[in-house]
C-alpha positions in Angstrom: -13.3 68.6 -19.4 -15.6 71.5 -18.5 -14.0 74.6 -17.4 -14.6 75.6 -13.5 -17.5 77.9 -12.8 -18.0 80.8 -10.4 -20.6 79.7 -8.2 -22.0 82.6 -5.4 -21.0 82.1 -1.6 -24.8 80.9 -0.9 -27.5 79.9 -3.1 -29.4 83.0 -4.7 -32.6 81.2 -4.8 -34.1 78.9 -2.5 -37.1 76.9 -3.3 -39.0 76.6 -0.3 -41.9 73.5 0.0 -43.6 75.5 2.9 -46.4 72.8 2.9 -47.2 69.2 1.4 -51.2 70.1 1.9 -52.4 70.3 -1.4 -56.1 70.2 -3.0 -55.0 68.6 -6.2 -53.8 65.4 -7.2 -51.6 66.2 -10.0 -50.3 63.1 -12.3 -46.6 64.6 -12.6 -46.4 66.1 -8.8 -43.1 65.7 -7.1 -44.0 66.0 -3.8 -47.3 64.0 -3.3 -45.1 61.1 -2.6 -43.1 63.1 0.3 -43.5 61.4 3.7 -42.2 64.4 5.6 -44.5 65.4 8.7 -46.2 68.5 7.9 -44.5 71.4 9.7 -45.9 73.5 12.3 -46.2 77.3 12.2 -43.1 77.4 14.8 -40.9 75.2 12.7 -41.6 77.4 9.7 -41.0 80.5 11.8 -37.5 79.0 12.5 -37.0 78.2 8.9 -37.8 81.8 7.8 -35.5 83.1 10.6 -32.6 81.2 9.0 -33.1 82.4 5.6 -33.1 85.8 6.9 -29.8 85.0 8.8 -28.0 83.9 5.6 -29.7 86.9 3.5 -30.8 84.5 0.9 -32.1 87.3 -1.7 -34.9 85.2 -3.1 -37.1 82.6 -1.8 -40.0 81.0 -4.1 -42.8 79.5 -1.9 -44.2 76.4 -3.2 -45.6 73.1 -2.2 -48.2 71.6 -2.4 -50.1 74.7 -2.1 -48.9 77.5 0.0 -52.4 79.4 0.0 -53.6 76.7 2.0 -51.7 78.1 5.3 -52.9 80.7 7.7 -49.9 82.0 8.4 -48.5 82.4 5.0 -48.8 86.4 4.8 -47.4 87.1 8.1 -44.3 85.0 7.1 -43.8 87.2 3.9 -44.4 90.2 5.8 -41.8 89.6 8.1 -39.4 88.2 5.6 -39.7 91.3 3.4 -39.1 93.7 6.1 -36.1 91.8 6.6 -34.7 91.7 3.0 -36.1 88.8 1.5 -38.0 89.1 -1.8 -40.6 86.3 -2.2 -42.5 84.7 -5.1 -45.4 82.3 -5.0 -45.9 79.3 -6.9 -49.7 78.1 -6.9 -52.2 76.2 -8.7 -54.5 79.2 -8.7 -58.0 77.5 -7.2 -57.8 79.3 -4.1 -57.6 82.6 -5.6 -60.3 85.1 -4.5 -60.5 89.1 -4.9 -59.4 89.1 -1.3 -56.5 86.8 -1.0 -55.0 88.4 -4.6 -55.5 91.7 -2.8 -53.3 90.1 0.7 -50.8 88.4 -1.7 -50.3 91.9 -3.2 -50.2 94.0 0.3 -47.8 91.3 1.7 -45.2 92.5 -1.0 -44.9 89.3 -3.1 -42.6 90.0 -6.0 -44.7 87.9 -8.5 -47.2 85.0 -8.4 -46.6 81.9 -10.9 -49.7 80.4 -11.5 -49.6 76.6 -13.2 -51.4 76.3 -16.7 -50.8 73.1 -18.7 -52.9 73.5 -21.4 -55.2 76.1 -23.2 -58.4 74.4 -22.5 -59.9 72.3 -19.8 -59.1 69.0 -21.4 -55.5 69.4 -22.0 -55.1 71.3 -18.8 -57.1 68.8 -16.5 -55.7 65.7 -18.0 -52.4 66.6 -16.1 -54.0 68.1 -12.6 -56.7 65.8 -12.6 -59.4 67.8 -11.0 -62.6 69.1 -12.3 -63.0 72.8 -12.9 -59.5 73.5 -12.6 -59.3 75.4 -16.0 -61.8 77.8 -15.3 -60.5 78.4 -11.6 -56.8 79.1 -13.1 -58.1 81.5 -15.8 -60.2 83.4 -13.7 -57.3 83.6 -10.8 -54.9 85.0 -13.5 -57.4 87.6 -14.0 -57.9 88.6 -10.8 -54.3 88.9 -9.8 -53.7 90.7 -13.0 -56.4 92.9 -11.7 -54.7 93.8 -8.7 -51.5 95.0 -10.8 -49.6 92.0 -9.6 -47.0 90.4 -12.0 -47.9 86.9 -13.3 -46.5 84.4 -14.7 -47.7 81.2 -16.2 -45.7 77.8 -15.4 -46.4 75.2 -18.0 -45.1 71.5 -17.7 -44.6 70.1 -21.2 -46.1 66.5 -21.7 -47.8 64.4 -23.7 -51.3 65.6 -23.2 -50.6 69.2 -24.0 -47.6 69.2 -26.4 -49.4 69.8 -29.7 -51.6 72.5 -28.1 -48.8 75.1 -26.8 -49.3 77.6 -29.2 -52.7 77.8 -27.8 -51.1 78.4 -24.4 -49.1 81.4 -25.8 -52.4 83.1 -27.3 -54.2 82.7 -24.1 -51.4 84.1 -21.9 -51.2 87.5 -24.6 -55.0 87.6 -24.1 -54.3 87.5 -20.1 -51.7 90.0 -20.0 -49.7 87.5 -18.3 -45.5 88.7 -18.3 -44.0 85.1 -19.1 -44.3 81.5 -19.8 -41.8 79.0 -18.5 -42.3 76.0 -20.3 -40.7 73.6 -17.9 -39.3 69.9 -19.2 -41.1 67.1 -17.9 -39.1 65.8 -14.7 -39.0 62.2 -13.4 -39.7 62.6 -9.7 -42.3 61.7 -7.2 -45.6 61.1 -9.4 -43.7 62.0 -12.4 -41.8 59.0 -12.4 -44.5 56.6 -11.6 -46.8 58.3 -14.8 -43.5 59.0 -16.9 -44.5 55.9 -19.3 -48.0 57.8 -20.0 -46.7 61.5 -19.6 -43.2 62.0 -20.7 -42.0 62.5 -24.4 -39.6 60.4 -26.4 -36.2 62.1 -26.9 -37.0 62.6 -30.8 -40.3 64.4 -29.4 -38.4 66.4 -27.2 -35.8 67.4 -30.1 -39.1 68.6 -32.2 -40.6 70.6 -29.5 -37.1 72.4 -28.6 -36.9 73.2 -32.5 -40.3 74.6 -32.3 -40.1 76.7 -29.0 -36.7 78.1 -29.0 -37.0 80.4 -32.2 -39.8 81.8 -30.6 -38.0 83.2 -27.7 -36.7 86.0 -30.3 -39.9 86.6 -32.5 -42.7 86.6 -29.7 -42.9 90.0 -28.7 -46.1 90.3 -26.2 -44.8 87.3 -23.8 -41.5 86.5 -22.6 -40.9 82.4 -23.1 -38.7 80.8 -20.7 -37.0 77.5 -21.7 -34.3 76.2 -19.0 -33.0 72.8 -20.4 -29.1 71.9 -20.6 -30.1 69.4 -23.3 -30.8 72.6 -25.5 -27.2 72.9 -26.1 -27.3 69.7 -28.4 -29.4 71.6 -31.0 -27.8 72.7 -34.2 -29.3 76.2 -33.7 -27.7 79.8 -34.0 -25.7 80.2 -30.8 -26.5 83.0 -28.6 -23.8 85.9 -28.1 -24.4 86.2 -24.2 -22.6 83.9 -22.1 -24.3 81.5 -20.0 -24.2 82.2 -15.9 -23.8 78.5 -15.5 -23.8 75.6 -17.9 -25.7 72.4 -17.4 -28.3 71.9 -14.5 -28.6 75.4 -12.1 -29.8 73.1 -9.2 -26.8 72.9 -6.7 -24.9 75.7 -8.1 -27.3 79.1 -7.9 -30.5 77.3 -6.0 -31.3 74.9 -3.3 -34.5 73.3 -2.0 -35.7 73.5 1.5 -38.6 70.7 2.3 -41.3 71.4 4.8 -39.3 70.3 7.6 -36.4 72.1 7.1 -33.9 69.4 5.3 -32.1 70.6 2.3 -32.0 68.8 -1.2 -30.1 70.2 -4.4 -33.7 70.8 -6.1 -37.2 69.6 -5.7 -36.8 66.7 -8.1 -33.7 65.4 -6.2 -35.1 63.8 -3.1 -31.4 63.5 -1.5 -31.0 65.3 1.5 -27.9 67.1 2.1 -28.8 68.1 5.8 -31.1 70.6 7.5 -31.1 74.1 7.7 -32.6 74.0 11.3 -29.3 72.1 12.4 -26.8 72.6 10.0 -24.9 75.5 8.9 -26.0 76.1 5.2 -22.6 77.9 4.0 -20.7 74.5 4.9 -23.5 72.4 3.4 -23.5 74.7 0.3 -19.3 74.3 0.3 -19.0 71.0 1.0 -21.9 68.5 0.4 -20.6 65.4 -1.3 -23.7 65.3 -3.4 -23.3 69.1 -4.5 -19.7 68.6 -5.0 -20.3 65.7 -7.5 -23.1 68.0 -9.1 -20.6 70.7 -9.6 -18.0 68.3 -11.1 -19.8 66.2 -13.3 -17.7 63.4 -15.2 -19.5 62.2 -18.5 -20.3 58.4 -18.6 -21.7 56.3 -21.3 -22.7 58.6 -24.6 -21.7 61.6 -23.0 -18.0 60.8 -23.5 -18.1 61.3 -26.9 -20.4 64.2 -27.2 -19.1 67.2 -28.8 -21.9 68.9 -27.0 -20.8 68.2 -23.3 -18.9 71.4 -22.5 -22.1 73.2 -22.5 -24.7 70.4 -21.7 -23.1 68.8 -18.9 -24.8 65.6 -19.4 -28.3 67.6 -19.2 -30.6 67.7 -16.0 -29.0 65.9 -13.4 -32.4 65.2 -11.7 -33.1 63.1 -14.7 -30.1 61.6 -14.8 -30.0 60.8 -11.3 -33.9 59.5 -11.0 -33.7 57.2 -14.5 -30.0 56.4 -14.6 -29.3 56.5 -10.8 -26.1 58.4 -11.2 -25.5 62.3 -11.6 -23.3 61.3 -14.1 -25.6 59.5 -16.2 -27.1 60.9 -19.9 -30.2 62.6 -19.3 -33.0 60.3 -20.6 -34.4 62.9 -22.7 -31.2 63.5 -25.1 -31.5 62.8 -28.4 -28.4 62.4 -29.4 -27.6 58.4 -30.4 -24.4 56.9 -28.7 -21.5 56.3 -31.3 
């Protein structure tokens, strides 16, 4: 069994789905199927107050598309003055010179822009919108022009996996700091379109064998790959000790939905409480779901797997979505059952 990990007293990062409004209809989106009522400005202000009261150090604003909100920058300015550091996740389509200046002036630490291919075809096949690629590239150029730190978020899928080297080349040209290559999640539209978009376990293994060595050899752009199942690759082990093993959701971070409901992450829809009515510290320490996620027990092929101590069954969100249990093996795992 895995040894107990030391967790922070409260989450270090909150991913706040501040709105479900969006001008895109992405094939993999985890939040388009959400049934929550859209929050009012008053509710958003109350949620911000709670985050400040708990002194959450980092808050990522996502959605939906946060730039559709008229009160977004007022919230960021107030939260920044009270000690919160904000980052923004956006599809980039609404970025103009004036909005980029507002983002910078509000005090955002960085902006992460979704870019899912180095061509219009590969990007728009996932984002399902015309002119999306052109608008995204333009947005990155505008944001970089203001001096903002800009990262790229790329969801690896069947339509772009053979062209990801082009994404790295484009990121270099745009002066992007980092690319986060996200493993495909099976939540919301991502679950509905899994058969079309998700890779097979063997294809995931091939992808990681290609991308992980680039983390050390790529000099111009930081390459980030965060997937617990990479522990099952027979690659040279890094000397640094991981902060946590397995999934980080529910251990370092939580997600807050537009109405204040708290879930372990954006890809696990099961609520554990509401930040507007419940004590976040109590939820963090006592939630039955969080405790199960932090004390996972190997099931199925994980029982005899020599990588389990580091992998801890892979992505908990995928395991729960496909296997119905946080302890189920990650469906992306390529290790065959003995």
